C-alpha positions as CSV (number, residue, x, y, z in Angstrom):
1,X,-17.2,-13.8,-2.1
2,X,-17.5,-15.6,-5.5
3,X,-21.0,-15.7,-6.9
4,X,-22.6,-18.9,-8.2
5,X,-23.1,-22.2,-6.4
6,X,-21.9,-23.0,-2.9
7,X,-19.1,-25.1,-4.3
8,X,-17.5,-21.8,-5.6
9,X,-16.7,-20.9,-2.0
10,X,-14.6,-24.0,-1.5
11,X,-11.6,-23.0,-3.6
12,X,-8.1,-21.9,-2.7
13,X,-8.3,-18.6,-4.6
14,X,-11.3,-17.8,-2.3
15,X,-10.2,-19.4,0.9
16,X,-6.6,-18.1,1.1
17,X,-7.3,-14.4,0.6
18,X,-9.9,-14.5,3.3
19,X,-7.5,-16.2,5.7
20,X,-4.7,-13.9,4.7
21,X,-6.8,-10.8,5.5
22,X,-7.1,-12.1,9.1
23,X,-3.6,-13.6,9.3
24,X,-1.1,-11.0,7.9
25,X,-1.9,-8.1,10.3
26,X,-1.2,-10.5,13.2
27,X,2.2,-11.6,11.9
28,X,4.3,-9.4,14.2
29,X,7.5,-11.4,13.7
30,X,7.5,-11.2,9.9
31,X,9.4,-7.9,10.1
32,X,12.4,-9.7,11.6
33,X,13.0,-12.3,8.8
34,X,13.7,-12.3,5.1
35,X,11.1,-14.4,3.2
36,X,12.7,-16.7,0.6
37,X,10.7,-18.8,-1.8
38,X,11.8,-22.4,-2.4
39,X,11.1,-24.8,-5.3
40,X,11.0,-27.9,-3.1
41,X,10.8,-28.9,0.6
42,X,14.6,-29.0,0.9
43,X,16.8,-25.9,0.9
44,X,20.3,-24.7,1.7
45,X,21.2,-21.5,3.6
46,X,24.5,-19.8,4.6
47,X,25.4,-19.2,8.3
48,X,27.7,-16.3,9.1
49,X,29.3,-16.3,12.6
50,X,32.6,-14.5,12.0
51,X,31.8,-11.4,10.0
52,X,34.3,-9.3,7.9
53,X,36.4,-8.0,10.7
54,X,36.5,-11.4,12.5
55,X,37.6,-13.3,9.4
56,X,40.7,-15.4,10.2
57,X,42.0,-14.7,6.7
58,X,41.8,-10.9,7.0
59,X,44.9,-9.1,5.7
60,X,46.2,-5.5,5.9
61,X,46.8,-3.9,2.5
62,X,50.5,-3.3,1.9
63,X,51.9,0.0,0.5
64,X,51.9,0.1,-3.3
65,X,55.2,0.4,-5.3
66,X,55.3,1.3,-9.0
67,X,55.2,-2.0,-11.0
68,X,54.4,-4.1,-8.0
69,X,51.6,-6.6,-8.1
70,X,49.1,-6.5,-5.3
71,X,49.1,-9.7,-3.2
72,X,46.3,-12.1,-3.8
73,X,44.0,-12.6,-0.8
74,X,41.3,-15.0,0.2
75,X,38.4,-15.0,2.6
76,X,36.7,-17.6,4.8
77,X,33.6,-19.2,3.2
78,X,30.3,-19.1,5.0
79,X,29.0,-22.4,6.5
80,X,26.4,-23.8,4.2
81,X,23.7,-25.9,5.9
82,X,20.8,-27.9,4.6
83,X,17.3,-27.9,6.1
84,X,13.8,-29.1,5.4
85,X,10.5,-27.2,5.3
86,X,7.8,-28.2,7.7
87,X,4.1,-28.5,7.0
88,X,1.7,-27.5,9.8
89,X,-2.0,-26.9,9.5
90,X,-5.6,-27.7,10.5
91,X,-8.8,-29.4,9.3
92,X,-12.3,-28.1,9.9
93,X,-15.5,-29.9,9.2
94,X,-18.6,-28.4,7.5
95,X,-21.7,-30.5,8.0
96,X,-23.8,-31.3,5.0
97,X,-26.6,-29.1,6.2
98,X,-24.3,-26.1,6.2
99,X,-23.2,-26.8,2.6
100,X,-26.8,-26.9,1.5
101,X,-28.0,-23.8,3.4
102,X,-28.1,-20.3,2.1
103,X,-25.9,-19.2,5.0
104,X,-22.9,-21.1,3.8
105,X,-21.0,-18.0,2.8
106,X,-20.9,-16.6,6.3
107,X,-20.2,-20.0,7.8
108,X,-17.3,-20.7,5.5
109,X,-15.9,-17.1,5.9
110,X,-15.8,-17.6,9.6
111,X,-14.0,-20.9,9.2
112,X,-11.4,-19.3,6.9
113,X,-10.8,-16.4,9.3
114,X,-10.4,-18.7,12.2
115,X,-7.9,-20.9,10.3
116,X,-6.0,-17.7,9.3
117,X,-5.8,-16.4,12.8
118,X,-4.7,-19.8,14.2
119,X,-2.0,-20.2,11.5
120,X,-0.7,-16.7,12.3
121,X,-0.3,-17.7,15.9
122,X,1.6,-20.8,14.7
123,X,3.9,-18.8,12.4
124,X,4.6,-16.3,15.1
125,X,5.5,-19.1,17.5
126,X,7.8,-20.8,15.0
127,X,9.6,-17.5,14.1
128,X,10.0,-16.4,17.7
129,X,11.3,-19.8,18.8
130,X,13.9,-19.8,16.0
131,X,15.0,-16.3,16.8
132,X,15.4,-16.8,20.5
133,X,17.2,-20.2,20.2
134,X,19.6,-18.9,17.5
135,X,20.4,-15.5,19.1
136,X,23.6,-14.4,20.8
137,X,23.7,-14.0,24.6
138,X,24.8,-10.4,25.5
139,X,27.5,-9.8,28.2
140,X,25.6,-7.5,30.4
141,X,23.9,-7.5,33.8
142,X,20.4,-5.9,33.6
143,X,18.3,-4.9,36.6
144,X,15.1,-6.6,37.6
145,X,12.4,-4.4,36.1
146,X,9.9,-5.8,38.6
147,X,11.7,-4.2,41.5
148,X,10.9,-0.5,41.3
149,X,13.4,0.6,44.0
150,X,16.4,-0.6,41.9
151,X,15.1,-1.0,38.4
152,X,16.8,1.1,35.6
153,X,15.3,-0.3,32.4
154,X,16.3,2.7,30.2
155,X,19.9,2.3,31.3
156,X,19.6,-1.5,30.6
157,X,18.4,-0.8,27.1
158,X,21.1,1.7,26.5
159,X,23.7,-0.9,27.4
160,X,22.0,-3.4,25.2
161,X,22.4,-1.0,22.3
162,X,26.2,-1.3,22.6
163,X,26.0,-5.0,22.9
164,X,24.6,-5.1,19.4
165,X,27.5,-3.1,17.9
166,X,30.2,-5.4,16.7
167,X,33.1,-4.6,14.3
168,X,32.5,-5.9,10.8
169,X,28.7,-6.2,11.2
170,X,26.0,-3.7,10.3
171,X,23.7,-4.5,13.2
172,X,22.1,-1.8,15.3
173,X,19.5,-2.2,18.0
174,X,16.2,-1.0,16.5
175,X,13.8,-3.3,18.5
176,X,13.6,-4.9,21.9
177,X,10.8,-7.4,22.4
178,X,9.6,-8.3,25.9
179,X,6.7,-10.0,27.6
180,X,3.7,-7.8,28.3
181,X,4.4,-8.0,32.1
182,X,7.9,-6.5,31.6
183,X,6.5,-3.9,29.2
184,X,4.1,-2.8,31.9
185,X,7.0,-2.5,34.3
186,X,8.9,-0.3,31.8
187,X,5.8,1.8,31.3
188,X,5.4,2.2,35.1
189,X,9.0,3.3,35.4
190,X,8.6,5.9,32.7
191,X,5.5,7.3,34.3
192,X,7.2,7.6,37.8
193,X,10.6,9.1,37.0
194,X,10.9,12.8,38.0
195,X,12.7,14.5,35.1
196,X,11.9,17.5,32.9
197,X,9.5,17.1,30.0
198,X,12.3,17.7,27.5
199,X,14.6,15.1,29.1
200,X,11.7,12.6,29.2
201,X,10.9,13.1,25.6
202,X,14.5,13.3,24.2
203,X,16.2,10.7,26.4
204,X,13.8,8.4,28.4
205,X,10.8,8.1,26.2
206,X,7.1,8.9,26.4
207,X,4.8,6.0,27.6
208,X,1.4,5.5,26.1
209,X,2.0,7.1,22.7
210,X,2.3,3.9,20.7
211,X,-0.1,1.4,22.4
212,X,1.9,-1.8,22.9
213,X,5.2,-0.1,21.9
214,X,7.4,2.7,23.4
215,X,10.3,4.4,21.7
216,X,13.3,4.9,24.0
217,X,15.4,7.7,22.4
218,X,18.7,7.1,24.3
219,X,18.7,3.4,23.3
220,X,17.5,4.2,19.8
221,X,15.0,1.3,19.9
222,X,11.4,0.6,20.2
223,X,10.3,-1.7,23.0
224,X,7.2,-3.9,22.2
225,X,5.3,-6.0,24.7
226,X,3.8,-9.3,23.6
227,X,1.3,-11.5,25.3
228,X,3.1,-14.6,24.0
229,X,6.4,-15.5,22.3
230,X,8.7,-14.1,24.9
231,X,9.0,-15.5,28.4
232,X,8.6,-13.1,31.3
233,X,12.0,-11.8,32.4
234,X,13.6,-12.3,29.0
235,X,14.4,-9.7,26.3
236,X,15.1,-10.1,22.6
237,X,17.1,-7.4,20.8
238,X,16.9,-7.2,17.0
239,X,17.7,-5.0,14.0
240,X,14.7,-4.9,11.7
241,X,16.7,-3.1,9.1
242,X,19.1,-6.0,8.8
243,X,17.1,-9.2,9.6
244,X,19.3,-11.9,11.0
245,X,17.0,-14.8,10.0
246,X,15.3,-16.2,6.9
247,X,11.8,-17.6,6.4
248,X,12.0,-20.3,3.7
249,X,8.6,-21.3,2.2
250,X,7.2,-23.3,-0.6
251,X,3.9,-22.9,-2.5
252,X,2.5,-26.0,-4.1
253,X,0.6,-24.7,-7.2
254,X,-2.0,-27.4,-6.8
255,X,-3.1,-26.0,-3.4
256,X,-2.1,-22.3,-3.5
257,X,-1.0,-19.4,-5.6
258,X,2.3,-17.4,-5.4
259,X,0.6,-14.1,-4.6
260,X,-2.4,-13.3,-2.6
261,X,-4.7,-10.3,-3.1
262,X,-7.2,-9.3,-0.4
263,X,-9.2,-6.2,0.8
264,X,-7.7,-4.3,3.7
265,X,-7.8,-0.8,5.2
266,X,-5.1,1.6,4.2
267,X,-5.3,5.2,5.6
268,X,-8.9,4.7,6.4
269,X,-9.8,3.5,2.9
270,X,-10.5,-0.1,1.7
271,X,-7.9,-1.1,-0.9
272,X,-6.7,-4.3,-2.5
273,X,-3.3,-5.4,-1.2
274,X,-1.2,-8.0,-3.0
275,X,1.5,-9.8,-1.1
276,X,3.7,-12.9,-1.6
277,X,2.1,-16.1,-0.4
278,X,4.5,-17.3,2.3
279,X,3.5,-21.0,2.0
280,X,-0.2,-21.0,2.6
281,X,-2.2,-23.8,1.1
282,X,-5.9,-24.9,1.0
283,X,-7.7,-28.1,0.0
284,X,-11.2,-29.6,0.6
285,X,-12.9,-32.9,0.1
286,X,-16.3,-34.5,0.8
287,X,-16.3,-37.3,3.3
288,X,-18.1,-40.3,1.7
289,X,-20.0,-41.6,4.7
290,X,-21.4,-38.3,6.1
291,X,-21.1,-36.1,3.0
292,X,-19.6,-33.5,5.3
293,X,-17.0,-31.2,3.7
294,X,-13.5,-31.2,5.2
295,X,-11.6,-28.0,4.9
296,X,-7.8,-28.2,5.2
297,X,-5.5,-25.2,5.5
298,X,-1.7,-25.4,6.2
299,X,1.6,-23.6,5.8
300,X,4.9,-25.0,4.5
301,X,7.8,-23.1,5.8
302,X,10.9,-23.0,8.1
303,X,12.7,-20.2,9.9
304,X,16.5,-20.3,10.2
305,X,18.9,-17.8,11.9
306,X,21.7,-17.0,9.5
307,X,23.4,-14.2,11.4
308,X,23.4,-14.8,15.2
309,X,25.1,-11.5,16.1
310,X,22.1,-9.7,14.7
311,X,20.0,-11.0,17.6
312,X,20.5,-10.7,21.4
313,X,18.5,-12.8,23.9
314,X,18.9,-12.9,27.6
315,X,17.0,-13.1,30.9
316,X,17.2,-10.9,34.0
317,X,14.9,-8.0,33.4
């Protein structure tokens, strides 16, 4: 923490790094969006629902003859849409006796860490809601993973892999996100199948080697089980190498800084990590009547799906 008077702890350059240290490791969904900084609360984004091969203006190149001029072609323009950023946050109260005490540093740190964790949960919810509502519904019929006698989750994932392939698009299934209940059913299936060790490792996948995730070789994807963000019985397929959504954010220089540096563990060693501030803000004021200090922390951002074919969302597992 910053040395000096207790007031030194009540600054954005102190508050935001502490909150970020707790927040960023819990932002699971951040890998599936492209962060984009904005200069105001209004922004424009392009929506692509046709792709290169599906373009209605697509032409076949004619044979070339000496002296001939190649025909001029055109392409369809992407749909441009406007949206507004949203501000969401919390306030926490520090009683005057805490401000005056010599334990203020630990009290304030705990407040910042709590706010950071709760805001991470909010960001995860907003991103997952945007991805699932903007995704494409695959044309498949999966099995119920909760019925062991008929469940074939690995085959379901293999079929989902081909649902992601679409001419004119780069998308490939790299991740499948499910509820932790369905993840447990997949894990149970993988531990009960009677196949050779080589076949299990090279085709089906080895349970228990990645904690909350299992890599399924034949499907070419990693399945991750979440406690929240995905409803039981549903599955979201995504390509983390080609994110199909954008996270637009704004940083008001009065209440935040464009980059955040904080201490974190990297390969077992504590290091300073610097990341873009994806819309995190902090402010504080003293309440006149009680002289309590009110801490405010909020994020200003909005997630939008720009390429719906890069996401698959359906129920039935």
